[in-house]
N, C-alpha and C positions, 0 to 999 in steps of 0.2 A: 464830833463820836456819836452824835444823835443822828446824821446823816449814813453814817457806816452802818451804824444797826437799823435804822429805816431799809437800807438797800437791800443789803442781807435778808430781811425779813422778807420784804417783796418779793424777791427772786426764788427763796423757800416756799414762801403760798403758790406760786405758779408751778413751781416744782412737784405738786400733791394734786390741783385741781384736774377734775374730771376722767374718766377711765378712758384706759389708754390700750391701744394696739399698733401691731408691730408694722412699720415703716418706714426707717431709716435705714433699714439691711433691704431695702427694693433698688433704691439708688445709691450707690456709696459713696460716689463723689460727691462732694459739695462747695459750691464757688460762693461767698458772699461778699455784700458790698456796705456800706453802711458809715454812718458816723460815729464817733466816739468824744466822751464825755472826762474830762481827767478833772480829779481832785486832790489837790496838794494835801498831804499828811504833815505836822507837827505841831509843835506849841507855838512857835514864831512866824507859821506861817497863814494867812492870806488872799488864797488868792479864787477861793470859790468855785464854782463850776466854769470849767474851762470848754466849750462846743467847736469841735474841728472834724474835718473831713479831710481826704477820704480815710475808711479802715475797712482792707481787704483777708483773705483768708481763702486759705485751699488746705480741704481736708480728705481722706480716704476712713471707711467703714471698712473696720478687719476683723471684725467680728465679737461672740460675746458682749456686747454695746459696746466697746472700744473703738476709739476713732484717730488718729493720728493727723496731723499738719501744723499747717504753719499761719503767722499773720504776721502785716506791717499797717500801723496806723500815723496818723499826722494829726496836729494842733498846736493849735498860737493860747502859750500861757501869759497871760497877766498877773503879774507878782509885784510885790513892794520894789523889790531891786531892780524892776524892769523887766520888759516883755520877752519870751522866750521862745523858739520854736521847738514844738515837742516831735521828736518819732518814735517808734519800738519797731521792734524784729524780734518775734518770740517761735520758737516750735512749742508745738503744745499735743498735750495727750487730752484724751476725752474720755469719760464713761458716762452711757444715758441709763441714767437710773430708770427708764423703763422702754419701751416703742407704741408709737401711737397718733394719734390726730397732734395733742399736744405732748412735746419731748422733754422733760426736764433733764438736765446734764451736770456732771461736773469737771472740771476741768483744773487740769494745772500744767508748769512751764518752765523753759528756761530761756534767754534770752539778753537783751539787749534795749537800755533806753535813754534816748539823750536830750537831753534840756541844753539848745545853744542861744548865746547874747547875741548872734548876728554878727559878730568878728570871725572876719573871715581863717579858719585853722584847717592845715593840713589835715587832709584824712578824711573818710566817711564818718567814722568813730572812734575820733582820737578819745585820748584817756582822759583828757580833762574834761571833756563833756559826756562822755560814754561809759555810762555803769553795767555792769551786769546786774542780772535782774530775776530774781524766783517771782512766780505766782501763782496764785490759788482762787478759784471762784465757781460760781455757780452761773447757769444760764437754763433757757429755754428754748425751744423753735415752737411758736405755732404754722402747724403745715395748713396752706391754704388749696393743696391737692396734692397731689402724688410727688410735684417736684418742687413748687415755692414755698418757703417757711418765710414766716419772719422769724426775726432771730431777736433774742434780748440777753442780756450778761453782766456780771458784773465781776472785776476781780481786784484783788489786795497786790499788789505790786511792791517788792521789797527791794532797794538797793544794795547787794552786799557788797562795795566796794567805791571809793569816792565820796563826796559829799553832797551828790543830787538827793532829789526828794525820793521820800516813798509815798509810793500815791495809788491813789482809786480810778479805775478804768471802766468806764462802763460804755456798751456797746450796744447799738440798734442798727438793723438791717434789715437786707432781703436776700436769702439764700436761694441758690438754684442746684435741685440735686438732681442727678444724674447718671447714667453709667450700668442703672439694671440690663442685664441680659433678656431679649425674647427670643428666647431658640426657637419657635416654631412661628415666628413671625405675625400672630393673632391679634395684636394690641395690648396683650397681656401680659405685664413684664414677669420673669419665672419665679421671682419672688411670691407674687400671689396666684400664678396658674397652677391651679391643680394637676392638670394635663400639660408640661411642660414640652412636650416631644410630640404631641398631638394639636394641629390649629383646633381652636376652638370658639368660645362664645364669652363675650364678658360677662354677661349676665349668668353664665354657669362656671364664672371661674376660669375661664382658658379652656374648659372641657367641650369637647362637642357634643350634638343631638344627632346622629347620624341618621336616624330615621324620622326627624321632626316631631316627635309626640310631647316634645314640651318637657321630656325627662332626658338628662345628661346621661351621658354613658355610661359613668358611675355609676348613679343608680339606676342603670335601667336595666332590666334581665333580660330583655330579648332587644339590645341595641340598634341590631338591623329591622325588628320590625316595629312597627307604631302599634303601641296599645297605651290603655286608661294607666291614670295614676294610682289608681284602687289596688291594679294588678301588677303593680311594679313595671309599667311599660311592655306589657307584653300582650297580645292580640287573643282575643277567647270568639272564635268563629263560631261556635254552635251556642253561646251566650246564655253557658250554662253556669257562669261563675268562675267555672276553673281554669286558668291560663290554658294555653295550647300545650307549652313548655311542661305544663305536668296533667295533661288530658291525655290519654288513653284512648281515647275516642273523641280526637278532636272537631269529630264535624257530627256526633250525635250528642245529643243533648244528654246531660248527667245530671250525677250527682258526685260532691266533693267524697261524701264513702265508698263511692266507688271508683273514686279517680274520675271523675268526668264522664263513665259510662252510664246507660242503664241499664236499668233490671228489669224486664219488658214479666216476667212471672213473680218478681214481687218474691222471691226465693232468698233475698241474702246475696246471691250470687252473678255479677255483672255479665251483662251478653257477650263480652269478649272473654271471659272463662267459660260461659256458660253451655256445655255438649246440647242442653235441650232448652235454650233461652225462653221458650214461648210455652214451656210446662213447668210449674215450679218442682223442685226436687230437692235432695241433700246436696250440701257441698263437698262431702266428703265420695260424692258419685258422679262428681263433674257436674252439678244443677240438674242430672236428671234424677225420677222418681227410682227407686230400687223395685224389681219385678217381682211380681207374685204369683206365678203359672196357677196353680189351683186355688187361688183366691182364697184362703183360707185368713187370709188376714197377718200371715206370717209370709215375710219378708223369705223371696228365696236364698238368700244367702245367709238365710237363720234358720232354713226351714230344712228339718233331716227327713222329708218326704214334700219336696217339691213340687213333686207332679200328683199327690194324695192328700186331699183336704184333711186335716189337722186339728188340733188344737194346741194355742202359746204353750199352755202348760205342759204338752207332750211334745214340744220343740216343731212342731206343725204337722206331726203325723197324728193319724187315729188314737186316740181313747183308745187301750186295750181290754176286754172285756175280761172281768177274774175268769179265768177256765175252772168253775167249780166243781162242774159233774166230772172234769178229765181228772181232776186231781184227787177226787174222791176215790175214783175208780183205783189210780195209781195205788193211793194208800190201802185198799183192801187187799185181801190176799187173792182175791177171784182174780187179780192180772198176773198171777204167776204161771208161767208158760213150763209145763213141764216135759222133759225129753227121757227117752230110754238113755240107760248106760251106756258112754261112749256114743253116742249119736246125736246130730242137730237134725234129725229131722223132723217135720212139722206133721202132729197128726190131728185130725179133725177138730178136737177139742181144744188144742193149741188154736185154730186157725180161726175156731168160733169168738176165743176171747179176742185172737187180733181184730176180725171183724168188728167187735164192740168198740175196739181200741178207735180204729179207722172212722167208727160213726163219730164218734168224739174228739176226733182231731178236724173233721169238714166242719162241726160243728164250733168249731175253734181257730178259725185261719190263720192265725196271727200266733199261736203257739206252737212249739218245737220240741221235741223230747230226745234222750238219751237211753238206747237200748243196754243194758249189762248185762253182758255172760257169766255164768258161774259155771263152776264145776266141783266136784267131792273131793277128796284125797287119795283117790283111787287113781293110782297109775303114777308116773312123771309128772313132776311140777310142769316142764316145757310142755305134755303132752295135754294137762291138764289145760294151759294155761290157750296152747290154740283152738282145744275143743270149745272152751268157754266163746273166743270172738267166732268162730263158726257158726254157733249158737245165735249170737248177739246178731250177726250178718244173715240167717234164715229169716227173721222176724223184718229186718229192714225190709231183705229185699220183696216178700210178702207184701208187704206195705206198700213198697213204689208199685208191683203189681196191681194194686188196687186204686192206682191214682194219687198217692201220698208223694208231694213233691220231695224229691231225696236231698234237699237242702236244708227241708226240718226234720230230720233224721241224723244223729249220730250215735255211733256204736264205741262198744270198750270192752274189753275180756277181761274178767279178775282173776281168771285160774280158780284157783284152790283158794288164793287168800283172805274170801270174806264167809267162810262156813256160818249157818244158823243155828248149828250143835255139834258135839264135840266129836272129833271123827275117830276119836280112840276107840269107839266100842261100837257093836253092831247098831246098838238103838240110835246112837248120834248119826252113824254116816247115813241110817235111814231117812232121819228126819234131814240132811243136807240134800238127800235123793228127792226131798218131797214130795213125803208120800209115796213111798218103795219107790218114788222115780228119780234115780241119783244125780241127773243133772237140769239145771233152772234157767231159764233167762226172764227179767223183770225189767219194767219200764216205768220211766219219770219226766216229767216235766222240765224244762232246763230252764 
């Protein structure tokens, strides 16, 4: 019993030593040849370890860690009741505990064990010498390379009929693994080949290096153009640290911020997008500076008077001087221009007042005015409306004749709608006629 425990402990130890990596799936077929040791079990058995050969097996890896196969072994047993020849034939299923250079596994099977005393009997497995056998055990493969491995296993075999012996079977041998495909014929098995359909190099796990830059195509952003590893295999024609594949200006040294393009004028707009690459400008204007036609510091796009110098506070237009004297004139009753009843004709007094107004308009060239015509309530409303409009027009016409731009003058007639006194009595109508003159025109700044 001590021998049994020691054997299983040794096998268990081999099962878990060293880190493993996938290997048994690479070459699914395995043929093994070796020697076996038989140790009979039982209270009245004392046969020790019996060495024999050969032990042969053939197995096929089917996936998910499982293999199936068959094995045959031969031995000679030295026993108290006389020497016996031993043979076994089994079908076996095996489960890999992991995959790697050291590959522990469990296995179980069903077959036949024969203990022969040398007396010739009919048949290869006569029932008197052959027993059906179930077995279970543990083993380990020590891979020497991709194909060859040293195999060690131990199993317990239980005879389930007849009077033959239960026994331990230990096998040590050499196995050869074969059958892995190599679709691209590059010398790297398909199981190891990261590019199984394209011929490649062993140092790159079967992947090619088309441009010969030392970077396999699978990791090379530019597999057909040689480049350094720090640029993931891509070339950098202008040496600016931006690979050509990402460089908008591959033949002009630039910066990563500008996608590999230069910024000659330093305005933050790359030369390839800059309409004025040698003159600093604004990105919103295509890299060109904004124009300022009048040189007043206000760009034309914001300048309400682009051809006339002005100030930023007045949107690029000249600051307007407050027309104080013109306002004072308008607010004085002296600006009232009086007409005869039912008349729009200007007399010399009226013209003298308008001449003063023209002088003030020349003094304030940016000012414009509105000329308002009025009438009293004598006559119909429509008549008075038309009369008031003619009076305002007469004043405007005179100013235009004197050289005032027509665009600075606006006219409006109010008819009888804005009296300054009550029209229901003679005194009120007299006041509306402005000192016994019953029609008037007034001027005001817009």
